[in-house]
C-alpha positions as CSV (number, residue, x, y, z in Angstrom):
1,X,-125.2,113.1,-52.1
2,X,-123.0,116.0,-50.6
3,X,-120.2,114.9,-52.4
4,X,-120.3,117.9,-54.5
5,X,-119.9,120.2,-51.5
6,X,-119.0,118.2,-48.8
7,X,-115.2,118.5,-47.5
8,X,-112.7,116.6,-46.1
9,X,-110.6,118.6,-44.3
10,X,-111.4,118.2,-40.6
11,X,-110.9,114.8,-41.3
12,X,-107.3,114.8,-42.5
13,X,-106.2,115.3,-39.3
14,X,-106.8,112.3,-37.8
15,X,-105.7,110.7,-41.3
16,X,-108.2,108.0,-40.8
17,X,-111.8,109.5,-41.8
18,X,-115.2,108.8,-39.9
19,X,-114.9,105.5,-37.6
20,X,-117.8,103.8,-36.8
21,X,-118.8,101.1,-35.1
22,X,-119.5,97.6,-37.1
23,X,-122.6,97.1,-34.2
24,X,-123.9,100.4,-35.4
25,X,-124.9,100.8,-38.9
26,X,-126.5,103.5,-39.0
27,X,-123.0,105.8,-38.3
28,X,-121.8,103.8,-41.3
29,X,-124.3,104.8,-43.5
30,X,-124.4,109.1,-42.8
31,X,-120.3,108.9,-43.2
32,X,-121.3,107.2,-47.1
33,X,-124.1,110.0,-47.9
34,X,-121.7,112.6,-46.5
35,X,-118.3,111.8,-47.8
36,X,-118.6,108.4,-49.9
37,X,-116.8,106.5,-47.5
38,X,-116.8,105.5,-44.5
39,X,-114.2,103.0,-42.6
40,X,-116.1,100.3,-39.6
41,X,-113.7,99.2,-36.8
42,X,-114.6,95.7,-35.7
43,X,-115.6,95.0,-32.0
44,X,-112.5,92.7,-31.2
45,X,-109.3,93.7,-30.6
46,X,-107.7,90.7,-33.0
47,X,-108.6,90.0,-36.1
48,X,-108.1,86.7,-38.4
49,X,-108.8,86.6,-42.1
50,X,-111.7,84.4,-40.5
51,X,-113.4,87.1,-38.7
52,X,-112.4,89.3,-42.0
53,X,-114.8,87.2,-44.4
54,X,-117.9,87.2,-41.6
55,X,-117.2,90.6,-40.3
56,X,-117.3,92.0,-44.4
57,X,-120.5,90.0,-44.5
58,X,-122.4,91.8,-41.8
59,X,-121.5,95.1,-43.5
60,X,-122.1,93.2,-47.1
61,X,-126.1,92.3,-45.1
62,X,-126.4,95.6,-43.4
63,X,-125.5,98.1,-46.6
64,X,-127.6,95.9,-48.9
65,X,-124.8,94.9,-51.4
66,X,-125.5,91.7,-52.3
67,X,-123.1,88.7,-53.6
68,X,-119.1,90.2,-54.9
69,X,-119.0,91.0,-58.2
70,X,-115.7,89.5,-59.5
71,X,-114.0,92.0,-62.4
72,X,-113.9,91.1,-66.7
73,X,-110.4,90.9,-66.3
74,X,-110.6,87.7,-64.0
75,X,-113.2,85.9,-65.7
76,X,-111.4,83.5,-66.9
77,X,-108.7,82.5,-64.4
78,X,-111.2,81.6,-61.2
79,X,-110.3,84.3,-59.3
80,X,-112.4,84.3,-56.1
81,X,-114.9,87.1,-55.2
82,X,-113.2,87.8,-52.5
83,X,-109.6,89.2,-53.3
84,X,-106.0,88.5,-50.9
85,X,-103.9,92.1,-51.7
86,X,-101.1,90.4,-50.1
87,X,-97.2,90.3,-51.3
88,X,-96.3,86.9,-53.2
89,X,-93.7,85.9,-54.4
90,X,-93.8,84.7,-58.4
91,X,-96.9,86.7,-58.8
92,X,-97.3,87.9,-61.9
93,X,-100.4,90.8,-60.9
94,X,-98.5,93.9,-61.0
95,X,-100.7,95.6,-58.1
96,X,-102.4,93.1,-55.8
97,X,-99.6,91.4,-54.5
98,X,-96.4,93.6,-54.5
99,X,-95.8,96.3,-52.0
100,X,-95.2,98.6,-54.8
101,X,-97.1,101.7,-54.9
102,X,-100.0,102.4,-57.3
103,X,-101.9,105.5,-58.9
104,X,-104.7,106.9,-59.0
105,X,-107.7,104.6,-60.7
106,X,-110.9,103.4,-59.4
107,X,-111.7,99.8,-59.8
108,X,-112.7,97.1,-62.9
109,X,-110.2,98.3,-65.1
110,X,-112.1,96.7,-68.2
111,X,-115.7,97.0,-67.0
112,X,-118.0,100.4,-68.2
113,X,-118.4,103.3,-65.9
114,X,-120.0,103.5,-63.0
115,X,-121.0,99.7,-63.1
116,X,-118.7,98.6,-60.1
117,X,-120.4,101.4,-57.4
118,X,-118.8,99.9,-53.8
119,X,-115.4,98.3,-53.0
120,X,-114.7,97.0,-49.3
121,X,-111.2,97.5,-48.2
122,X,-110.4,95.0,-44.8
123,X,-107.0,95.5,-43.6
124,X,-106.1,92.4,-41.5
125,X,-102.7,93.3,-41.3
126,X,-101.1,96.6,-41.8
127,X,-97.6,97.1,-43.6
128,X,-94.2,97.8,-41.6
129,X,-94.3,100.6,-42.4
130,X,-96.4,102.7,-45.5
131,X,-99.1,101.5,-47.3
132,X,-101.8,104.3,-47.3
133,X,-105.1,104.7,-49.3
134,X,-105.5,107.7,-50.5
135,X,-109.3,108.8,-51.5
136,X,-110.3,111.4,-54.3
137,X,-113.5,113.2,-54.1
138,X,-113.4,113.1,-58.3
139,X,-117.1,114.7,-58.8
140,X,-116.0,117.5,-57.0
141,X,-113.1,118.2,-58.2
142,X,-114.6,117.6,-62.0
143,X,-117.7,119.9,-60.9
144,X,-115.1,122.6,-60.0
145,X,-113.6,122.4,-63.5
146,X,-117.0,122.5,-66.1
147,X,-117.5,125.7,-63.8
148,X,-114.4,127.1,-64.5
149,X,-113.8,125.7,-68.0
150,X,-116.8,123.7,-70.1
151,X,-114.6,122.6,-72.9
152,X,-112.1,121.1,-70.5
153,X,-114.9,119.4,-69.3
154,X,-116.7,118.3,-71.8
155,X,-113.7,116.5,-73.1
156,X,-114.0,114.6,-70.2
157,X,-117.6,113.4,-71.2
158,X,-116.7,111.8,-74.3
159,X,-117.0,108.4,-74.6
160,X,-113.8,107.8,-76.4
161,X,-111.5,110.2,-74.3
162,X,-110.1,107.4,-72.5
163,X,-108.8,104.2,-72.6
164,X,-107.5,101.9,-69.7
165,X,-105.5,98.9,-70.9
166,X,-104.9,95.5,-69.1
167,X,-101.3,94.8,-67.6
168,X,-101.6,91.4,-66.6
169,X,-99.1,89.4,-68.5
170,X,-100.7,88.1,-71.9
171,X,-103.8,90.1,-71.7
172,X,-104.6,92.0,-74.3
173,X,-107.4,93.9,-74.1
174,X,-108.3,97.7,-73.6
175,X,-111.7,99.6,-72.1
176,X,-112.1,102.8,-73.7
177,X,-114.7,105.4,-72.9
178,X,-115.5,108.6,-70.5
179,X,-113.7,109.7,-67.7
180,X,-117.1,111.4,-66.2
181,X,-120.5,110.6,-67.0
182,X,-123.9,112.3,-65.5
183,X,-126.1,110.8,-63.3
184,X,-128.4,113.0,-63.5
185,X,-128.4,114.6,-59.8
186,X,-125.6,116.5,-59.3
187,X,-123.0,114.0,-59.2
188,X,-120.7,112.3,-61.5
189,X,-120.0,109.0,-62.0
190,X,-115.9,108.6,-62.6
191,X,-113.1,106.6,-63.9
192,X,-111.0,109.0,-63.1
193,X,-107.1,107.4,-63.1
194,X,-103.6,108.5,-64.1
195,X,-101.6,105.8,-63.9
196,X,-99.5,102.8,-66.3
197,X,-102.9,101.4,-67.5
198,X,-104.5,104.5,-69.1
199,X,-104.4,105.8,-72.7
200,X,-105.7,109.0,-73.5
201,X,-107.2,109.0,-77.0
202,X,-108.1,113.5,-78.0
203,X,-109.3,113.6,-81.5
204,X,-107.2,116.9,-83.1
205,X,-105.3,119.2,-81.3
206,X,-108.0,121.8,-80.3
207,X,-109.5,118.5,-78.0
208,X,-105.7,117.9,-77.1
209,X,-105.6,121.0,-75.4
210,X,-108.3,121.1,-73.4
211,X,-107.8,117.4,-72.2
212,X,-104.2,119.1,-71.4
213,X,-105.9,121.9,-69.2
214,X,-108.5,118.9,-67.3
215,X,-105.6,117.1,-66.6
216,X,-103.9,119.5,-65.0
217,X,-106.3,121.0,-63.4
218,X,-106.6,117.8,-61.3
219,X,-103.2,117.3,-60.6
220,X,-103.4,120.6,-59.2
221,X,-106.0,120.3,-57.1
222,X,-105.7,116.3,-56.3
223,X,-103.5,117.1,-52.9
224,X,-105.5,119.5,-51.9
225,X,-107.3,118.3,-48.5
226,X,-110.4,119.6,-48.9
227,X,-110.9,117.0,-51.6
228,X,-108.3,114.5,-51.4
229,X,-107.7,112.1,-47.4
230,X,-104.7,109.2,-47.0
231,X,-106.2,106.7,-44.8
232,X,-103.6,104.1,-43.0
233,X,-106.0,101.0,-41.5
234,X,-105.6,99.4,-38.6
235,X,-106.5,95.8,-38.5
236,X,-109.7,94.7,-38.0
237,X,-110.7,98.6,-40.1
238,X,-112.9,98.1,-42.8
239,X,-112.6,100.8,-45.7
240,X,-116.3,101.5,-47.9
241,X,-116.2,103.7,-50.2
242,X,-117.4,104.5,-53.0
243,X,-116.2,102.9,-56.6
244,X,-118.3,105.3,-58.9
245,X,-117.5,108.5,-57.4
246,X,-114.5,108.6,-56.3
247,X,-111.0,107.9,-57.3
248,X,-108.2,106.5,-55.2
249,X,-104.4,105.4,-54.9
250,X,-102.4,103.9,-52.5
251,X,-98.6,104.5,-51.6
252,X,-95.8,101.6,-51.7
253,X,-95.3,99.6,-48.3
254,X,-92.9,97.8,-46.2
255,X,-93.5,94.3,-44.9
256,X,-92.4,92.9,-41.9
257,X,-91.4,89.2,-43.2
258,X,-93.4,87.4,-39.9
259,X,-96.6,89.6,-40.6
260,X,-96.8,90.6,-44.3
261,X,-99.3,93.4,-45.2
262,X,-102.4,91.6,-45.8
263,X,-106.2,93.3,-46.9
264,X,-109.3,91.8,-48.7
265,X,-110.9,93.0,-51.4
266,X,-114.3,92.8,-52.7
267,X,-116.6,94.7,-55.2
268,X,-120.0,95.2,-55.7
269,X,-122.6,97.1,-58.5
270,X,-124.6,98.3,-55.5
271,X,-124.1,101.7,-54.5
272,X,-124.5,100.8,-50.1
273,X,-128.1,101.3,-48.4
274,X,-128.2,105.0,-46.9
275,X,-131.3,104.6,-45.2
276,X,-132.5,102.4,-42.2
């Protein structure tokens, strides 16, 4: 992949990324190979939830993604394989069913690094205001850190440096592992995040100092347009991205009470097939 050298700068002016036709999967594959993400557009001017499920099935088939994966966190709660991300009164989920912002993260809270390789996020109805999804080319930022400060980069490769804790009521679980893992082809799998679920485990003052430098590097870079893009999905658009290579976040949003924001999300352990 070209992610360690790809720039998002020329995409950010449009705020929607490489928009491709659902019926032209070759364009989608090319965008995924170049940028790690793509946005497909439905051929229908209006879409229903049923339309969204059908079109997500088309995308899965075109890209050889297989069936959706249910994360470990939800295995015991009988969750659907395709999740509705929308406001729901009375829900105890800290993110899916609220309009609150979501910090930087990768999907699959308890999974080993690189397990969930692809995320599909289909917009049935956008919010009245807000709700942009931001993507960060975390692997490129990490490659820069390795060149500038190898000691700081090495701490992010430690198998015990980062724990991610469940915030679901009554679920006390934490998954500990590295922030990055070398895939051997010039790219790095990631579980980089800084939000309410992360817990850092540096061993001693030297590792703490190196970790602080690494996190400062990411905080300084993650707003730059060459490594970050903010996408506001419209109805009938589906964001496809490499969850194992990119980190993402979401801004808060305000709903139209009569037409609340509704996105469908599915997770996949396969990477998109990028050749016809």
